[in-house]
C-alpha positions, 0 to 999 in steps of 0.5 A: 680674146683680145677685143678691138678696145682692149688692143687700143688701149694697149696700143695707147699705153705703150705709146704714152710710156715711150712718150714719157721716157723720151721726155725723161731722156730729153731732160736729162741731158738738158739738166747735165752740168756744163764744164770748162776745160782747158787743153793745152798745147794744141797743134796750129797748122797753115794751108795755103790756098795759092799754090803759088805759095807755101809757108816758109816755116811753122807757125809762131807760136806753133800751138795754142791752149783753148778753153772748151765749155760743154758736158763732161761727156763731150769733153772726155770724147774729145780729150780721148780723140784729140783736136787741132786748129786748122787756119786757112789762107785764102790769098797771100798779101805779104810774105810776113803776116799775123793771123787771128784765130777764129772759133771755127777754125778749131776742129771739134771733130764729132763733139758738136755740143762744145763750144770754143770759149776762148784761145790763148794766144788769139793770133799767130805769125806766120812766114810765107814764101813762093813756092817751087816743085822739082824732081830731085834724085834719091841717094841710097844708104847701106849700113853694114856688110852682105851676109858672108855666103852671099854676094850681089849679082847684079846692081840695085835696081832704085824705083823710082829714081827722082822724086817730087819735091814741093816747098819754099823756093829757098829750100828746094833749090838747095837740095841736090838729092833725097837720102833714102833711110839706110838699108841694114844688110843684115836684115837682107837674106835673100834676093828680093825688093825692099821699100825704104822711106825718104829720110825727111830731117831737115825738110821742114816746110817741103811735101815729098811724093812718094815718102818711099822708094823700093830697092831691087836686091839680087843675091847669089851665093858666094864662089870664091876660085883660085885661078892659075896662069894669070899674067900681070902687067904694070905699065909706067907712065912717060920718063918713069922707070920700068916697073917690075912686077913679082909674081909676074 
């Protein structure tokens, strides 16, 4: 039978072992060698707080090199997750401005043990323009032809018919329609609703909501008939000779 004194000694030994293990692990982490690594071509994005303004072009440069210091474990984790630089613009003083990059703008994800040592270059040039929002109609596109045994039984229903676009005023005001990615008729074998994306090529610096539209397609089996006894009339313009139709 275990006495209370023996149990107390046993529990004390367990606590001392746990404490020793904790100290060992802490010392192991503290003595892990520090490494330095340069991440090249890190993307830079600019976010304007004033909704009346927006960027009119990508920042220059749009990618920079970032040198980090920290444990090899954190550097490997960040290389796997990826990193970026988010530049906030709280207020707009001029259309073109040079912004010095700050270390806290580097998104290190969950790798909190890393330190940003340097960024090259250390500044970017940002071009700004007044923002414009418009509702712009969509334009459908198709590739190929409907299957030979099928035919459209109703006009194609597009939803939505207009899409909200926000971006630099000079760009948005020149857009007369938004093209949808072409629907390939070879992929359409039955009636249904098909989702297609908005073609955003050439819309750099703009936001499009929503990014997709649906096309309601109604198909039926193609039927061919020959109709007899249908008369054909041709009416000439005033002053022109009478037209003779054959067969009539």
